[in-house]
N, C-alpha and C positions, 0 to 999 in steps of 0.2 A: 667549815670556816673558809675554805678556798673559794668556795662556791658564794657564800656572801661579799666576800671581798671584789670578786668580778663584777656583781649585782652593783656594788657601789661605785664603780666607775663610771664616771658621765659617757654618753654617746656624743661621738662626733660629728658635728656641725661643720658641713660642707660649706656652708655659704659663708661661715664667719672665716674657715681658712683660707678662703678665697679672697675676703675682705682684707685679712692682714697680709697677705702677699702681695695684693696690689697696693696697698698702703706702704710698704717696703720700695715697690718700682715705682711709684708714682705719686704725684704732688695730687691731692685728691682735690685740691681748689682748681688747678688746671686739668683735670682729666677730662672731664666733660670737652673742654675746648680741644685737647689732643685727639679726642675721638672724632670730633668733627670735622678737624683738620685732614685727617687722613681719609673719611667719606668725601669732603670735598676734592682730595687730591685723585680719589679712585674714580669721582663722578668727571671730573675734568679730563682723566685718562681714557675714559669710555666714550665722552665727545669726542676728543681727537680720533680717535679711532673709527669713530663714524665718520667724521669729516672726510678723513682718508680714503673711506670706503666709497665716499661718495663725490671723489674728486678726481676729475681726467690727470692724468700724470704720466711724463714720458720716462719716469722710472722703470729702468729694466733690471735692476738688482739691488739687494737689501745685503746689510753687513751681517751674517751669521756666524756663530762661533760653531765653527765645525765639530767639535766633541760632544756639543749638544743636539747635533742633529740626530734625526732617525733616518737611516738609510731608506728605509722601506716605504718613506715618504718622499723621494725625490725623485723626480719624473723629467724627461727630455721632453721637448715640444714635439717630436717627429711622434712620439708613443701618445702623447695627450692628441695629435691631429689624427692619428689612426682610428683610434677609439670615438672621436666626434664623427668622421666620416662613418665608420662603422655603424654609429647608433642615431645618426642626425641630429646631434647636438652642436651646440656651440661654447665658443671659448672667448668670453668677452670681459671687457673690465666691469668690474662690481659696480659702477655706476650707472650701467645699463639694467643691472637687475631690479626686478619690480617684486621679487618675491619677498616675503619678511624673512629677515636675517636673526636667526635663534640667538639668545642668550649664550648660547653656549659656544658659538662661533665668536662672538664677542670675549669671552672668558678665555676661549682658545689662542686668539691673538695677543689678550694682555698676558697669557701666560707665556707665550713664545717672546716677547717684547721684554719682560723681565728676565727670561732664561738668558735672553743674547745681548740683555743691554743695548737695545736699538729700537728706532721707530718703523714701523714697517709700512710701505706703502706700494704701489703701484699692483692692487690685488687683482686678481681674474678668476672667473667663476666658469665651471662647466654646468650647461645645465640646456634644457631644451629651449628652441626658440621662445614659446609661449612664456617662459618666465622671465623674458627681458624686454625692457623699453626699446625695441626697435625704432631707428630711423627711416623713413621710407623714402628713397631714392629705387619627473618626479620626483629629481635624485641630484641635489646641487653641490658641488662641489669647490672649495676657496682654496685657490692657491696665492703664494705671493712670490715674486721672481727672485731667482738667486743669481741671474746673469748667465752668460754664454747657452742662452737658451735653454736652460733649467729652472724647474719651477719645485716650489717646496708645496706639499698638502698640508693646509692649514687645519681644515675641519670639513666632514663631509656631515650632512643632515638629509632629513625627507625618507621617504620611501626608496627602493631598489626599482629600476625599471622592470618594464614586462619582459619576460623571459623570450618572448619572441620577435621582440623590437628590433634587435640586429638582422632577423631574417626578413621581416615586415621593409625594412629602411634599404635593404639591399638593393631593391629595384632602383632607388633613388640614389644612388652611388654616382651613375652615368647615364650619358645617352645611350650605350648600348644595352645597359641593364634595365631601362625605362622600355626600349624594344623586345626586350626579352617577355617582359609583363605585357606588352599590349598584345604580342603574339600569344602567349598563352592563353590570355581572356578572352581573344578573337577564336580560337580553337575549342575553348570551352563553350562559347556561345552559339558558334557551328554546329558543335555536337548536340546542343539544346533545342535545335531546331526540329520540329517533327517533321517526318519523312511524307513528302507527297504535300507539304504545306504552301511550298512556291512553285514546285514543279513536279510532273505525274512521275518522272524517273527518279532514281536515288542511285547515278552512278558516281565515278570519280570527279568527273569533270564539273558535274553539278557541286558538288561539295567544295571544290577547289573555289568555284564562282561564289557561291556562300561564305566561304571564309575570306576571299579578298573583300567582299562587301562589308563583313564584320570589321575586318581589318582596318578598312578606312573609316569608318563609324566610330570605332573605339580611339583609332588615333588622333581623329577631329575633336574628339571628346578631351582627350590626355592634352593636346595642344591648348584647347580653348582654355582649360582648367589651369594650365601652366601659365600661357601669358595674361590671364583676366587676373588671375590670383600674385602673379610677380614671384612665382616660385622657380627654386632653381634647383641645382643636384647638390649634395653632400658635400661634394671637393670645392663648391665654391662658396657655400654658405659658414662652414664651420669656424670660421673667426672675422666673421662680416659682422657689421653692426647695422647694416642695412635690410629693411624688411624684404625689400625686393632686389637684393645681390645675386 
């Protein structure tokens, strides 16, 4: 008997339950317009964010609610500068970024603005030079200024940098480092010269003569490459918007 009673109970229709709840909370005649207004407001918000990302501003700080901040996302300009120099990256206004900004970054900005009840401006991005539209004179990070040379990490996307990038870029940090690279390459090329190719004797003086010849040749190539392509050292370009800074 109990089993028969249970079987006679109608199944619950979740769609009908949803419709009943919606009817209680909203006027069905204006529901479509309400939804449309919400979507329009969100679209306007996203358009304003994109405009702020593509606009140069002298904004050096944003108003944050410190109770809502994640301490692990706060960085000082000195820390950003060191990383950019070590890995030959640039820290520039988001306006110069030519890569595609993912939707997740826009959502992260929207979420921050809602939490802190503010409109964020003055965005900056850490990325390799090739990802910026630089004026002529693989892992972006988007920051918003907090003031007093502190920046808040809004979003990170893309692939991580090559594990050997720091070591490879060490030679371009300064003129002294570049000299070391020139010396090492010249030494390697000197050792690669076969015995007796240019001289019948293979003594120390001959080796030193070949080394100086190689050093001058390599230095000439480095200087030509540097001046011709407008290259500069990591310490000079990390926050420069110019291609040949």
